[in-house]
N, C-alpha and C positions, 0 to 999 in steps of 0.2 A: 574566482567564481566557483560556487559549489556545483558539483556534478554528481548525479546518482549513477553508479556503475552497476550494471547487471551482466551476468554471464548469460549465455544462451539458455542454460538450464534454469536459472532463476527467472528469466523473462518468460520462458515457456510455462513454468510452474504457476506464475501469477496469472497469465492469460488463460491457461487451461482451467484454473480454479474459477475464474469469472464466468467462463463458458459453461462449466459443469453446473453452476448454481442458477442459471437462467430458468425461469423468468425473474428470480429474485436477485437483489444486489448481493454480491459476494464481498467478503472482507477478510483481511489477514494482516499479519505483521511481517516485517523484514528485519533481519539482523546482520550486523557487520562486525568486523574486528574493531575494538575501540579506537577512535581517532581516524577511521577510514570511512569512506562512503561506498565501498564495494560490497554489495549484498552477498553474503555467504550462505544464508539460509532463509527460506520462506516458510512461514507458519500459517497454514490455513486455519481460519477461525470461523465459528458459527456466527451468523448474523441473527442475533436474538430478536431483532425487529421483524424478521421474516417478511420483508417488504421489497417491492421492486422500485421503491423511491427513496429509501433511506437505509442506513446501516447502523448497527450497534454491535461492536465486538463483544463476544461473550466473555465476561470477566474471568471465568474459570479457564477458558482457552488462553486468555492473555497471561494469567498467572503461570500456566504450564509452559507457555512460550518463554516467559522471563526466566523461569527456572532452568529450562533446557538450554537456553542461550548462555546463561551464566555458567552452567556446567561445561559448556564447550569453549568458554573464554571469549564469547562474543556478546554483543548487546543489541537490544531492540533499538533500531534507528528510524523506524517509520511504520506507517500503516498504508495499506492499499485497499481500494474498494472499487466496485464497478458502478457505472452509470448506465442503466439499461435503456434509457430513453433520451439522454442528453449528451452534450459534448463532454470531453475529458477536461473539465474545469471545475474547481471546487464550488459547490453550491453555498448559499448563505448558511444552511444548516451545517455543512462541512466546516466552514470557517468558525462558526460559533462553538463547535465541538472539538476544535483542534487543541489537543492537550499540551503539546510540547513544541516550543518555537525552534528547537534544534532538529526536529524530526523531518523526514521526507514524507510528503503526502502524495501518494501515487493514485491517480485516477485513470481507470480504463473505461473508455466509452465503447459500448456495444450497440449503439444505435444504427451503425452502418454494418455491412457485411464483414468488413475488415476491422478488427479491434484496434483502437488507438490508445496507447499508453503515454501518459505525461506525468511529470513530477513537479511538485511545488513546495515552497517553504511558506508557512503561514505564521506571521509574527504580528501580534497585536491587531489582528483583523486584516492585515495587509498581505496580499497574495503575490508571490514572486515565482514565476516559472523558472525551473532549473533544467539544464540539459540532462538527457538520459543517454548514457553511453553504453554500448554493448562491448564487453571486454572478454578476452579469453580467460579461462580458469586461472 
């Protein structure tokens, strides 16, 4: 079974970014060493949709993240974004925009006082939740 592994630092970086962007949805990319699912780096991206209900990763931010990850010997393995009003589950829009079946799709719900982070794989429109594990550096 696939598992998304986050360190305390990467978990905090993702959740902090989503809280910083309220009331808008936040989005970003995560990178790992090729062949692993342990997130080594989090890339904050601009939500060019500027919306509290949907996100669109800024293409220039995506390009910069790709180049930085490549220079560090890591690769982009997923995207994260917040849901400001709904559960941490991919919306129909999220599913239709899922670009890569090998990616982790991390959704952080901010509808309750305590953020909820969950991760999914989306393959041909089919959503499968995967465990998220907090690991030491």
